[in-house]
All heavy atoms as a GROMACS GRO file, in nm:
protein
  599
    1MET      N    1  11.205   1.879   4.996
    1MET     CA    2  11.133   1.991   5.052
    1MET      C    3  11.110   1.964   5.199
    1MET      O    4  11.055   1.862   5.236
    1MET     CB    5  11.001   2.010   4.975
    1MET     CG    6  10.929   2.134   5.011
    1MET     SD    7  10.781   2.161   4.909
    1MET     CE    8  10.856   2.197   4.752
    2ASP      N    9  11.154   2.054   5.283
    2ASP     CA   10  11.146   2.030   5.426
    2ASP      C   11  11.010   2.063   5.483
    2ASP      O   12  10.959   1.994   5.570
    2ASP     CB   13  11.251   2.114   5.498
    2ASP     CG   14  11.390   2.067   5.465
    2ASP    OD1   15  11.406   1.952   5.421
    2ASP    OD2   16  11.485   2.145   5.483
    3LYS      N   17  10.950   2.168   5.435
    3LYS     CA   18  10.826   2.215   5.495
    3LYS      C   19  10.719   2.229   5.388
    3LYS      O   20  10.742   2.287   5.283
    3LYS     CB   21  10.851   2.350   5.560
    3LYS     CG   22  10.732   2.410   5.626
    3LYS     CD   23  10.761   2.551   5.674
    3LYS     CE   24  10.631   2.621   5.698
    3LYS     NZ   25  10.630   2.758   5.659
    4LYS      N   26  10.603   2.175   5.417
    4LYS     CA   27  10.491   2.187   5.324
    4LYS      C   28  10.423   2.322   5.347
    4LYS      O   29  10.408   2.366   5.460
    4LYS     CB   30  10.394   2.073   5.350
    4LYS     CG   31  10.289   2.058   5.246
    4LYS     CD   32  10.208   1.933   5.270
    4LYS     CE   33  10.102   1.922   5.162
    4LYS     NZ   34  10.022   1.803   5.178
    5LEU      N   35  10.384   2.386   5.240
    5LEU     CA   36  10.319   2.516   5.250
    5LEU      C   37  10.181   2.501   5.313
    5LEU      O   38  10.111   2.403   5.289
    5LEU     CB   39  10.303   2.579   5.111
    5LEU     CG   40  10.429   2.615   5.035
    5LEU    CD1   41  10.392   2.670   4.898
    5LEU    CD2   42  10.512   2.715   5.111
    6SER      N   43  10.143   2.601   5.391
    6SER     CA   44  10.007   2.601   5.446
    6SER      C   45   9.910   2.642   5.335
    6SER      O   46   9.951   2.687   5.226
    6SER     CB   47   9.997   2.698   5.562
    6SER     OG   48  10.012   2.831   5.515
    7LYS      N   49   9.783   2.627   5.362
    7LYS     CA   50   9.681   2.663   5.263
    7LYS      C   51   9.692   2.810   5.226
    7LYS      O   52   9.683   2.846   5.107
    7LYS     CB   53   9.544   2.632   5.321
    7LYS     CG   54   9.430   2.655   5.225
    7LYS     CD   55   9.298   2.615   5.289
    7LYS     CE   56   9.183   2.637   5.193
    7LYS     NZ   57   9.055   2.598   5.254
    8GLU      N   58   9.715   2.895   5.325
    8GLU     CA   59   9.727   3.039   5.298
    8GLU      C   60   9.851   3.070   5.215
    8GLU      O   61   9.846   3.154   5.124
    8GLU     CB   62   9.732   3.117   5.431
    8GLU     CG   63   9.603   3.117   5.508
    8GLU     CD   64   9.580   2.989   5.587
    8GLU    OE1   65   9.680   2.919   5.616
    8GLU    OE2   66   9.465   2.956   5.616
    9GLU      N   67   9.961   3.002   5.245
    9GLU     CA   68  10.084   3.024   5.167
    9GLU      C   69  10.067   2.977   5.023
    9GLU      O   70  10.116   3.041   4.930
    9GLU     CB   71  10.202   2.949   5.232
    9GLU     CG   72  10.244   3.009   5.364
    9GLU     CD   73  10.344   2.922   5.438
    9GLU    OE1   74  10.338   2.798   5.425
    9GLU    OE2   75  10.429   2.980   5.508
   10LEU      N   76   9.995   2.867   5.005
   10LEU     CA   77   9.970   2.818   4.870
   10LEU      C   78   9.881   2.915   4.792
   10LEU      O   79   9.905   2.943   4.675
   10LEU     CB   80   9.906   2.679   4.875
   10LEU     CG   81   9.888   2.606   4.744
   10LEU    CD1   82  10.021   2.592   4.670
   10LEU    CD2   83   9.828   2.469   4.766
   11LEU      N   84   9.782   2.971   4.860
   11LEU     CA   85   9.696   3.071   4.794
   11LEU      C   86   9.775   3.198   4.762
   11LEU      O   87   9.753   3.260   4.657
   11LEU     CB   88   9.575   3.102   4.882
   11LEU     CG   89   9.474   2.988   4.897
   11LEU    CD1   90   9.365   3.026   4.997
   11LEU    CD2   91   9.414   2.950   4.763
   12ASP      N   92   9.868   3.236   4.850
   12ASP     CA   93   9.954   3.351   4.822
   12ASP      C   94  10.041   3.324   4.700
   12ASP      O   95  10.065   3.413   4.618
   12ASP     CB   96  10.042   3.384   4.942
   12ASP     CG   97   9.965   3.448   5.055
   12ASP    OD1   98   9.852   3.496   5.031
   12ASP    OD2   99  10.017   3.448   5.168
   13LEU      N  100  10.090   3.200   4.690
   13LEU     CA  101  10.172   3.162   4.573
   13LEU      C  102  10.091   3.175   4.445
   13LEU      O  103  10.138   3.231   4.346
   13LEU     CB  104  10.224   3.019   4.589
   13LEU     CG  105  10.297   2.960   4.470
   13LEU    CD1  106  10.428   3.035   4.447
   13LEU    CD2  107  10.322   2.813   4.489
   14ILE      N  108   9.968   3.125   4.449
   14ILE     CA  109   9.882   3.134   4.330
   14ILE      C  110   9.851   3.279   4.297
   14ILE      O  111   9.852   3.318   4.180
   14ILE     CB  112   9.754   3.051   4.350
   14ILE    CG1  113   9.791   2.902   4.352
   14ILE    CG2  114   9.652   3.079   4.241
   14ILE    CD1  115   9.678   2.811   4.389
   15ASP      N  116   9.828   3.360   4.400
   15ASP     CA  117   9.803   3.504   4.376
   15ASP      C  118   9.924   3.570   4.312
   15ASP      O  119   9.910   3.659   4.228
   15ASP     CB  120   9.767   3.574   4.506
   15ASP     CG  121   9.625   3.546   4.550
   15ASP    OD1  122   9.545   3.500   4.466
   15ASP    OD2  123   9.594   3.570   4.668
   16SER      N  124  10.044   3.529   4.353
   16SER     CA  125  10.164   3.588   4.294
   16SER      C  126  10.181   3.548   4.148
   16SER      O  127  10.243   3.620   4.070
   16SER     CB  128  10.288   3.549   4.375
   16SER     OG  129  10.318   3.412   4.357
   17LEU      N  130  10.125   3.433   4.110
   17LEU     CA  131  10.131   3.387   3.970
   17LEU      C  132  10.015   3.441   3.887
   17LEU      O  133  10.013   3.423   3.765
   17LEU     CB  134  10.131   3.234   3.966
   17LEU     CG  135  10.251   3.165   4.028
   17LEU    CD1  136  10.227   3.014   4.033
   17LEU    CD2  137  10.378   3.197   3.951
   18ASN      N  138   9.920   3.505   3.950
   18ASN     CA  139   9.800   3.552   3.881
   18ASN      C  140   9.828   3.645   3.762
   18ASN      O  141   9.766   3.628   3.657
   18ASN     CB  142   9.704   3.616   3.980
   18ASN     CG  143   9.561   3.598   3.942
   18ASN    OD1  144   9.527   3.502   3.874
   18ASN    ND2  145   9.477   3.688   3.987
   19PRO      N  146   9.920   3.742   3.774
   19PRO     CA  147   9.948   3.826   3.655
   19PRO      C  148   9.996   3.746   3.534
   19PRO      O  149   9.955   3.773   3.422
   19PRO     CB  150  10.056   3.922   3.705
   19PRO     CG  151  10.040   3.926   3.852
   19PRO     CD  152   9.993   3.789   3.891
   20LYS      N  153  10.080   3.646   3.558
   20LYS     CA  154  10.130   3.563   3.447
   20LYS      C  155  10.016   3.480   3.387
   20LYS      O  156  10.005   3.464   3.266
   20LYS     CB  157  10.243   3.472   3.496
   20LYS     CG  158  10.294   3.375   3.394
   20LYS     CD  159  10.353   3.444   3.276
   20LYS     CE  160  10.403   3.341   3.176
   20LYS     NZ  161  10.428   3.399   3.046
   21ILE      N  162   9.931   3.426   3.475
   21ILE     CA  163   9.817   3.347   3.428
   21ILE      C  164   9.724   3.434   3.344
   21ILE      O  165   9.682   3.395   3.234
   21ILE     CB  166   9.741   3.285   3.547
   21ILE    CG1  167   9.827   3.181   3.618
   21ILE    CG2  168   9.610   3.222   3.502
   21ILE    CD1  169   9.771   3.133   3.750
   22LYS      N  170   9.693   3.554   3.393
   22LYS     CA  171   9.604   3.645   3.320
   22LYS      C  172   9.664   3.684   3.184
   22LYS      O  173   9.592   3.690   3.084
   22LYS     CB  174   9.578   3.772   3.402
   22LYS     CG  175   9.503   3.750   3.529
   22LYS     CD  176   9.356   3.739   3.504
   22LYS     CE  177   9.281   3.733   3.637
   22LYS     NZ  178   9.144   3.697   3.623
   23LYS      N  179   9.794   3.708   3.183
   23LYS     CA  180   9.859   3.745   3.057
   23LYS      C  181   9.853   3.631   2.956
   23LYS      O  182   9.826   3.652   2.838
   23LYS     CB  183  10.006   3.782   3.085
   23LYS     CG  184  10.079   3.832   2.963
   23LYS     CD  185  10.220   3.874   2.998
   23LYS     CE  186  10.293   3.920   2.873
   23LYS     NZ  187  10.433   3.956   2.904
   24SER      N  188   9.874   3.510   3.006
   24SER     CA  189   9.869   3.394   2.917
   24SER      C  190   9.729   3.367   2.864
   24SER      O  191   9.712   3.316   2.754
   24SER     CB  192   9.920   3.270   2.990
   24SER     OG  193  10.053   3.286   3.028
   25LEU      N  194   9.629   3.403   2.944
   25LEU     CA  195   9.490   3.379   2.902
   25LEU      C  196   9.448   3.469   2.786
   25LEU      O  197   9.349   3.442   2.719
   25LEU     CB  198   9.396   3.398   3.020
   25LEU     CG  199   9.403   3.290   3.126
   25LEU    CD1  200   9.317   3.327   3.246
   25LEU    CD2  201   9.358   3.155   3.070
   26LYS      N  202   9.523   3.576   2.761
   26LYS     CA  203   9.489   3.665   2.650
   26LYS      C  204   9.506   3.596   2.515
   26LYS      O  205   9.456   3.644   2.414
   26LYS     CB  206   9.577   3.790   2.654
   26LYS     CG  207   9.541   3.880   2.771
   26LYS     CD  208   9.627   4.002   2.773
   26LYS     CE  209   9.589   4.090   2.892
   26LYS     NZ  210   9.674   4.208   2.904
   27ASN      N  211   9.576   3.481   2.515
   27ASN     CA  212   9.596   3.406   2.391
   27ASN      C  213   9.480   3.311   2.360
   27ASN      O  214   9.485   3.239   2.262
   27ASN     CB  215   9.726   3.324   2.400
   27ASN     CG  216   9.846   3.412   2.412
   27ASN    OD1  217   9.851   3.520   2.354
   27ASN    ND2  218   9.945   3.368   2.488
   28THR      N  219   9.377   3.310   2.447
   28THR     CA  220   9.264   3.220   2.425
   28THR      C  221   9.136   3.301   2.400
   28THR      O  222   9.134   3.422   2.418
   28THR     CB  223   9.241   3.130   2.548
   28THR    OG1  224   9.209   3.212   2.659
   28THR    CG2  225   9.364   3.048   2.580
   29ASN      N  226   9.032   3.231   2.362
   29ASN     CA  227   8.902   3.296   2.341
   29ASN      C  228   8.850   3.351   2.472
   29ASN      O  229   8.870   3.293   2.578
   29ASN     CB  230   8.800   3.197   2.285
   29ASN     CG  231   8.836   3.151   2.147
   29ASN    OD1  232   8.903   3.222   2.072
   29ASN    ND2  233   8.793   3.030   2.114
   30TYR      N  234   8.779   3.463   2.464
   30TYR     CA  235   8.727   3.528   2.583
   30TYR      C  236   8.634   3.436   2.662
   30TYR      O  237   8.638   3.434   2.785
   30TYR     CB  238   8.654   3.657   2.543
   30TYR     CG  239   8.603   3.735   2.661
   30TYR    CD1  240   8.692   3.811   2.738
   30TYR    CD2  241   8.469   3.730   2.698
   30TYR    CE1  242   8.647   3.881   2.849
   30TYR    CE2  243   8.424   3.800   2.808
   30TYR     CZ  244   8.512   3.876   2.882
   30TYR     OH  245   8.468   3.945   2.992
   31GLN      N  246   8.554   3.357   2.593
   31GLN     CA  247   8.458   3.270   2.658
   31GLN      C  248   8.525   3.159   2.739
   31GLN      O  249   8.469   3.106   2.835
   31GLN     CB  250   8.364   3.203   2.556
   31GLN     CG  251   8.285   3.297   2.474
   31GLN     CD  252   8.356   3.332   2.343
   31GLN    OE1  253   8.478   3.323   2.332
   31GLN    NE2  254   8.278   3.374   2.245
   32ASP      N  255   8.644   3.120   2.699
   32ASP     CA  256   8.712   3.008   2.763
   32ASP      C  257   8.805   3.050   2.877
   32ASP      O  258   8.857   2.965   2.949
   32ASP     CB  259   8.794   2.931   2.659
   32ASP     CG  260   8.708   2.876   2.549
   32ASP    OD1  261   8.588   2.849   2.575
   32ASP    OD2  262   8.759   2.860   2.436
   33ARG      N  263   8.826   3.178   2.894
   33ARG     CA  264   8.928   3.226   2.990
   33ARG      C  265   8.899   3.186   3.134
   33ARG      O  266   8.989   3.145   3.206
   33ARG     CB  267   8.944   3.377   2.978
   33ARG     CG  268   9.011   3.416   2.850
   33ARG     CD  269   9.031   3.564   2.840
   33ARG     NE  270   9.084   3.596   2.708
   33ARG     CZ  271   9.103   3.716   2.663
   33ARG    NH1  272   9.071   3.820   2.739
   33ARG    NH2  273   9.152   3.737   2.543
   34SER      N  274   8.775   3.201   3.176
   34SER     CA  275   8.742   3.171   3.316
   34SER      C  276   8.765   3.023   3.348
   34SER      O  277   8.826   2.990   3.449
   34SER     CB  278   8.597   3.209   3.343
   34SER     OG  279   8.563   3.178   3.475
   35ASP      N  280   8.717   2.936   3.259
   35ASP     CA  281   8.736   2.792   3.280
   35ASP      C  282   8.883   2.756   3.278
   35ASP      O  283   8.931   2.677   3.360
   35ASP     CB  284   8.662   2.712   3.172
   35ASP     CG  285   8.511   2.721   3.187
   35ASP    OD1  286   8.464   2.756   3.298
   35ASP    OD2  287   8.442   2.693   3.088
   36LEU      N  288   8.955   2.812   3.183
   36LEU     CA  289   9.098   2.781   3.171
   36LEU      C  290   9.175   2.833   3.291
   36LEU      O  291   9.267   2.766   3.341
   36LEU     CB  292   9.153   2.840   3.041
   36LEU     CG  293   9.295   2.800   3.005
   36LEU    CD1  294   9.311   2.649   2.999
   36LEU    CD2  295   9.335   2.862   2.873
   37GLU      N  296   9.139   2.950   3.342
   37GLU     CA  297   9.205   3.004   3.461
   37GLU      C  298   9.186   2.911   3.580
   37GLU      O  299   9.281   2.882   3.653
   37GLU     CB  300   9.150   3.143   3.492
   37GLU     CG  301   9.216   3.206   3.613
   37GLU     CD  302   9.162   3.345   3.642
   37GLU    OE1  303   9.077   3.393   3.565
   37GLU    OE2  304   9.204   3.404   3.742
   38GLN      N  305   9.065   2.862   3.599
   38GLN     CA  306   9.039   2.768   3.709
   38GLN      C  307   9.120   2.640   3.690
   38GLN      O  308   9.174   2.585   3.786
   38GLN     CB  309   8.891   2.734   3.717
   38GLN     CG  310   8.805   2.845   3.771
   38GLN     CD  311   8.660   2.805   3.779
   38GLN    OE1  312   8.617   2.707   3.717
   38GLN    NE2  313   8.582   2.882   3.854
   39GLU      N  314   9.127   2.592   3.567
   39GLU     CA  315   9.200   2.468   3.540
   39GLU      C  316   9.350   2.486   3.566
   39GLU      O  317   9.415   2.397   3.623
   39GLU     CB  318   9.176   2.426   3.394
   39GLU     CG  319   9.220   2.286   3.363
   39GLU     CD  320   9.138   2.180   3.435
   39GLU    OE1  321   9.019   2.203   3.464
   39GLU    OE2  322   9.195   2.075   3.465
   40ILE      N  323   9.404   2.600   3.528
   40ILE     CA  324   9.547   2.627   3.552
   40ILE      C  325   9.576   2.631   3.702
   40ILE      O  326   9.672   2.571   3.750
   40ILE     CB  327   9.590   2.759   3.484
   40ILE    CG1  328   9.591   2.742   3.333
   40ILE    CG2  329   9.726   2.804   3.535
   40ILE    CD1  330   9.608   2.872   3.257
   41LYS      N  331   9.491   2.699   3.778
   41LYS     CA  332   9.511   2.708   3.923
   41LYS      C  333   9.497   2.571   3.988
   41LYS      O  334   9.573   2.537   4.080
   41LYS     CB  335   9.414   2.809   3.984
   41LYS     CG  336   9.448   2.951   3.945
   41LYS     CD  337   9.349   3.051   4.000
   41LYS     CE  338   9.390   3.191   3.958
   41LYS     NZ  339   9.296   3.293   4.007
   42LEU      N  340   9.403   2.491   3.941
   42LEU     CA  341   9.387   2.355   3.994
   42LEU      C  342   9.511   2.272   3.965
   42LEU      O  343   9.560   2.197   4.051
   42LEU     CB  344   9.263   2.290   3.934
   42LEU     CG  345   9.232   2.148   3.979
   42LEU    CD1  346   9.204   2.145   4.129
   42LEU    CD2  347   9.114   2.094   3.903
   43LYS      N  348   9.566   2.284   3.844
   43LYS     CA  349   9.687   2.208   3.808
   43LYS      C  350   9.807   2.252   3.892
   43LYS      O  351   9.891   2.169   3.927
   43LYS     CB  352   9.719   2.225   3.659
   43LYS     CG  353   9.621   2.155   3.568
   43LYS     CD  354   9.629   2.006   3.586
   43LYS     CE  355   9.531   1.935   3.496
   43LYS     NZ  356   9.528   1.791   3.520
   44ILE      N  357   9.814   2.380   3.924
   44ILE     CA  358   9.923   2.428   4.011
   44ILE      C  359   9.912   2.362   4.147
   44ILE      O  360  10.012   2.313   4.202
   44ILE     CB  361   9.919   2.582   4.023
   44ILE    CG1  362   9.958   2.647   3.890
   44ILE    CG2  363  10.011   2.630   4.135
   44ILE    CD1  364   9.934   2.797   3.885
   45ILE      N  365   9.792   2.358   4.203
   45ILE     CA  366   9.772   2.295   4.334
   45ILE      C  367   9.804   2.146   4.328
   45ILE      O  368   9.873   2.093   4.416
   45ILE     CB  369   9.628   2.320   4.384
   45ILE    CG1  370   9.608   2.469   4.412
   45ILE    CG2  371   9.597   2.236   4.507
   45ILE    CD1  372   9.464   2.508   4.438
   46GLU      N  373   9.755   2.077   4.224
   46GLU     CA  374   9.782   1.934   4.211
   46GLU      C  375   9.930   1.906   4.196
   46GLU      O  376   9.984   1.812   4.255
   46GLU     CB  377   9.706   1.877   4.090
   46GLU     CG  378   9.558   1.868   4.109
   46GLU     CD  379   9.483   1.825   3.985
   46GLU    OE1  380   9.546   1.814   3.875
   46GLU    OE2  381   9.362   1.803   3.995
   47SER      N  382   9.998   1.989   4.118
   47SER     CA  383  10.142   1.971   4.098
   47SER      C  384  10.218   1.994   4.228
   47SER      O  385  10.312   1.920   4.259
   47SER     CB  386  10.193   2.066   3.991
   47SER     OG  387  10.132   2.039   3.868
   48TYR      N  388  10.176   2.095   4.302
   48TYR     CA  389  10.242   2.121   4.430
   48TYR      C  390  10.224   2.002   4.524
   48TYR      O  391  10.319   1.959   4.590
   48TYR     CB  392  10.190   2.248   4.496
   48TYR     CG  393  10.245   2.261   4.635
   48TYR    CD1  394  10.377   2.299   4.655
   48TYR    CD2  395  10.168   2.230   4.746
   48TYR    CE1  396  10.431   2.306   4.782
   48TYR    CE2  397  10.220   2.236   4.873
   48TYR     CZ  398  10.352   2.275   4.890
   48TYR     OH  399  10.404   2.279   5.016
   49GLU      N  400  10.103   1.947   4.530
   49GLU     CA  401  10.078   1.833   4.618
   49GLU      C  402  10.164   1.714   4.580
   49GLU      O  403  10.216   1.644   4.666
   49GLU     CB  404   9.930   1.794   4.613
   49GLU     CG  405   9.837   1.898   4.672
   49GLU     CD  406   9.856   1.918   4.822
   49GLU    OE1  407   9.890   1.821   4.892
   49GLU    OE2  408   9.838   2.032   4.868
   50LYS      N  409  10.183   1.690   4.450
   50LYS     CA  410  10.268   1.579   4.406
   50LYS      C  411  10.412   1.603   4.446
   50LYS      O  412  10.481   1.513   4.495
   50LYS     CB  413  10.259   1.562   4.254
   50LYS     CG  414  10.133   1.499   4.206
   50LYS     CD  415  10.135   1.484   4.055
   50LYS     CE  416  10.004   1.433   4.004
   50LYS     NZ  417  10.001   1.428   3.857
   51ILE      N  418  10.461   1.725   4.425
   51ILE     CA  419  10.600   1.757   4.457
   51ILE      C  420  10.623   1.751   4.607
   51ILE      O  421  10.726   1.700   4.654
   51ILE     CB  422  10.637   1.895   4.400
   51ILE    CG1  423  10.641   1.888   4.249
   51ILE    CG2  424  10.771   1.943   4.455
   51ILE    CD1  425  10.654   2.024   4.182
   52ALA      N  426  10.527   1.801   4.685
   52ALA     CA  427  10.542   1.802   4.831
   52ALA      C  428  10.541   1.661   4.889
   52ALA      O  429  10.599   1.637   4.995
   52ALA     CB  430  10.431   1.886   4.893
   53ALA      N  431  10.477   1.567   4.820
   53ALA     CA  432  10.468   1.430   4.870
   53ALA      C  433  10.595   1.350   4.844
   53ALA      O  434  10.616   1.244   4.904
   53ALA     CB  435  10.349   1.360   4.807
   54ILE      N  436  10.682   1.398   4.759
   54ILE     CA  437  10.805   1.327   4.726
   54ILE      C  438  10.902   1.337   4.843
   54ILE      O  439  10.930   1.445   4.893
   54ILE     CB  440  10.871   1.384   4.599
   54ILE    CG1  441  10.781   1.362   4.479
   54ILE    CG2  442  11.008   1.322   4.577
   54ILE    CD1  443  10.830   1.429   4.353
   55GLU      N  444  10.949   1.223   4.887
   55GLU     CA  445  11.047   1.221   4.994
   55GLU      C  446  11.179   1.171   4.937
   55GLU      O  447  11.199   1.051   4.921
   55GLU     CB  448  11.001   1.132   5.108
   55GLU     CG  449  10.882   1.189   5.181
   55GLU     CD  450  10.843   1.105   5.301
   55GLU    OE1  451  10.928   1.030   5.351
   55GLU    OE2  452  10.727   1.114   5.340
   56ALA      N  453  11.266   1.261   4.906
   56ALA     CA  454  11.396   1.226   4.850
   56ALA      C  455  11.499   1.220   4.962
   56ALA      O  456  11.495   1.299   5.056
   56ALA     CB  457  11.437   1.330   4.747
   57PRO      N  458  11.592   1.126   4.954
   57PRO     CA  459  11.696   1.120   5.056
   57PRO      C  460  11.794   1.235   5.039
   57PRO      O  461  11.813   1.286   4.928
   57PRO     CB  462  11.764   0.985   5.028
   57PRO     CG  463  11.740   0.961   4.883
   57PRO     CD  464  11.606   1.022   4.853
   58ASN      N  465  11.856   1.276   5.151
   58ASN     CA  466  11.960   1.377   5.137
   58ASN      C  467  12.086   1.310   5.082
   58ASN      O  468  12.089   1.187   5.062
   58ASN     CB  469  11.985   1.451   5.269
   58ASN     CG  470  12.038   1.359   5.376
   58ASN    OD1  471  12.100   1.257   5.348
   58ASN    ND2  472  12.010   1.393   5.501
   59PHE      N  473  12.190   1.386   5.060
   59PHE     CA  474  12.309   1.332   4.994
   59PHE      C  475  12.374   1.220   5.076
   59PHE      O  476  12.413   1.116   5.022
   59PHE     CB  477  12.410   1.444   4.969
   59PHE     CG  478  12.531   1.401   4.894
   59PHE    CD1  479  12.522   1.362   4.762
   59PHE    CD2  480  12.654   1.397   4.956
   59PHE    CE1  481  12.633   1.320   4.692
   59PHE    CE2  482  12.767   1.356   4.888
   59PHE     CZ  483  12.757   1.318   4.754
   60GLU      N  484  12.381   1.238   5.206
   60GLU     CA  485  12.444   1.136   5.292
   60GLU      C  486  12.362   1.007   5.292
   60GLU      O  487  12.418   0.897   5.288
   60GLU     CB  488  12.458   1.190   5.434
   60GLU     CG  489  12.560   1.303   5.441
   60GLU     CD  490  12.556   1.376   5.574
   60GLU    OE1  491  12.461   1.352   5.653
   60GLU    OE2  492  12.646   1.457   5.598
   61GLU      N  493  12.231   1.019   5.298
   61GLU     CA  494  12.146   0.900   5.294
   61GLU      C  495  12.157   0.830   5.160
   61GLU      O  496  12.159   0.707   5.153
   61GLU     CB  497  12.000   0.940   5.320
   61GLU     CG  498  11.974   0.990   5.460
   61GLU     CD  499  11.836   1.052   5.476
   61GLU    OE1  500  11.772   1.087   5.375
   61GLU    OE2  501  11.794   1.069   5.592
   62PHE      N  502  12.166   0.909   5.053
   62PHE     CA  503  12.182   0.850   4.920
   62PHE      C  504  12.312   0.772   4.909
   62PHE      O  505  12.315   0.659   4.858
   62PHE     CB  506  12.177   0.961   4.813
   62PHE     CG  507  12.206   0.912   4.676
   62PHE    CD1  508  12.109   0.845   4.603
   62PHE    CD2  509  12.332   0.932   4.618
   62PHE    CE1  510  12.136   0.799   4.475
   62PHE    CE2  511  12.359   0.885   4.491
   62PHE     CZ  512  12.261   0.819   4.419
   63LEU      N  513  12.423   0.831   4.959
   63LEU     CA  514  12.552   0.762   4.954
   63LEU      C  515  12.550   0.634   5.037
   63LEU      O  516  12.601   0.530   4.994
   63LEU     CB  517  12.662   0.854   5.004
   63LEU     CG  518  12.715   0.955   4.904
   63LEU    CD1  519  12.826   1.040   4.967
   63LEU    CD2  520  12.766   0.889   4.779
   64ALA      N  521  12.492   0.640   5.156
   64ALA     CA  522  12.485   0.522   5.242
   64ALA      C  523  12.408   0.411   5.172
   64ALA      O  524  12.451   0.294   5.172
   64ALA     CB  525  12.420   0.558   5.375
   65GLU      N  526  12.296   0.444   5.111
   65GLU     CA  527  12.217   0.344   5.039
   65GLU      C  528  12.292   0.291   4.918
   65GLU      O  529  12.291   0.170   4.890
   65GLU     CB  530  12.085   0.406   4.996
   65GLU     CG  531  11.991   0.307   4.929
   65GLU     CD  532  11.857   0.369   4.892
   65GLU    OE1  533  11.815   0.463   4.963
   65GLU    OE2  534  11.797   0.326   4.794
   66PHE      N  535  12.364   0.378   4.849
   66PHE     CA  536  12.440   0.337   4.730
   66PHE      C  537  12.549   0.237   4.768
   66PHE      O  538  12.564   0.133   4.704
   66PHE     CB  539  12.502   0.462   4.664
   66PHE     CG  540  12.590   0.431   4.547
   66PHE    CD1  541  12.534   0.399   4.424
   66PHE    CD2  542  12.728   0.434   4.561
   66PHE    CE1  543  12.615   0.371   4.316
   66PHE    CE2  544  12.810   0.406   4.452
   66PHE     CZ  545  12.752   0.374   4.330
   67PHE      N  546  12.625   0.267   4.876
   67PHE     CA  547  12.732   0.178   4.917
   67PHE      C  548  12.679   0.048   4.974
   67PHE      O  549  12.740  -0.058   4.957
   67PHE     CB  550  12.825   0.248   5.016
   67PHE     CG  551  12.911   0.353   4.949
   67PHE    CD1  552  12.911   0.483   4.995
   67PHE    CD2  553  12.990   0.322   4.839
   67PHE    CE1  554  12.988   0.581   4.934
   67PHE    CE2  555  13.068   0.418   4.776
   67PHE     CZ  556  13.067   0.547   4.823
   68THR      N  557  12.563   0.054   5.038
   68THR     CA  558  12.502  -0.069   5.089
   68THR      C  559  12.463  -0.161   4.974
   68THR      O  560  12.486  -0.282   4.980
   68THR     CB  561  12.376  -0.033   5.172
   68THR    OG1  562  12.414   0.053   5.279
   68THR    CG2  563  12.310  -0.157   5.227
   69LYS      N  564  12.409  -0.102   4.868
   69LYS     CA  565  12.370  -0.184   4.752
   69LYS      C  566  12.491  -0.240   4.681
   69LYS      O  567  12.488  -0.349   4.626
   69LYS     CB  568  12.286  -0.101   4.655
   69LYS     CG  569  12.146  -0.076   4.703
   69LYS     CD  570  12.065   0.002   4.602
   69LYS     CE  571  11.925   0.027   4.653
   69LYS     NZ  572  11.846   0.110   4.560
   70GLN      N  573  12.603  -0.167   4.682
   70GLN     CA  574  12.724  -0.214   4.614
   70GLN      C  575  12.786  -0.332   4.687
   70GLN      O  576  12.847  -0.418   4.625
   70GLN     CB  577  12.824  -0.100   4.604
   70GLN     CG  578  12.786   0.006   4.504
   70GLN     CD  579  12.900   0.039   4.412
   70GLN    OE1  580  13.015   0.024   4.449
   70GLN    NE2  581  12.869   0.081   4.293
   71LYS      N  582  12.771  -0.334   4.820
   71LYS     CA  583  12.829  -0.443   4.899
   71LYS      C  584  12.752  -0.573   4.880
   71LYS      O  585  12.805  -0.681   4.902
   71LYS     CB  586  12.832  -0.406   5.047
   71LYS     CG  587  12.934  -0.298   5.078
   71LYS     CD  588  12.933  -0.265   5.226
   71LYS     CE  589  13.033  -0.152   5.253
   71LYS     NZ  590  13.029  -0.111   5.396
   72GLN      N  591  12.627  -0.562   4.839
   72GLN     CA  592  12.544  -0.682   4.824
   72GLN      C  593  12.576  -0.758   4.699
   72GLN      O  594  12.620  -0.730   4.604
   72GLN     CB  595  12.396  -0.646   4.824
   72GLN     CG  596  12.352  -0.589   4.955
   72GLN     CD  597  12.206  -0.542   4.951
   72GLN    OE1  598  12.144  -0.540   4.845
   72GLN    NE2  599  12.153  -0.503   5.064
   0.00000   0.00000   0.00000
């Protein structure tokens, strides 16, 4: 991932997922929906932060590292 989303972009992403979240909450008890909705949104943010922190090499860097390890 080249660019990390800004706070506003992340909130827009969560807003775009809101209809799916609301639809899924219909499968739970009415009393638990608010808490579960908050938990789902928190997990989305935590998952995004984990994914954004991953620094994977591009294909050329991967090949260079692979061939360097093979020569050793």
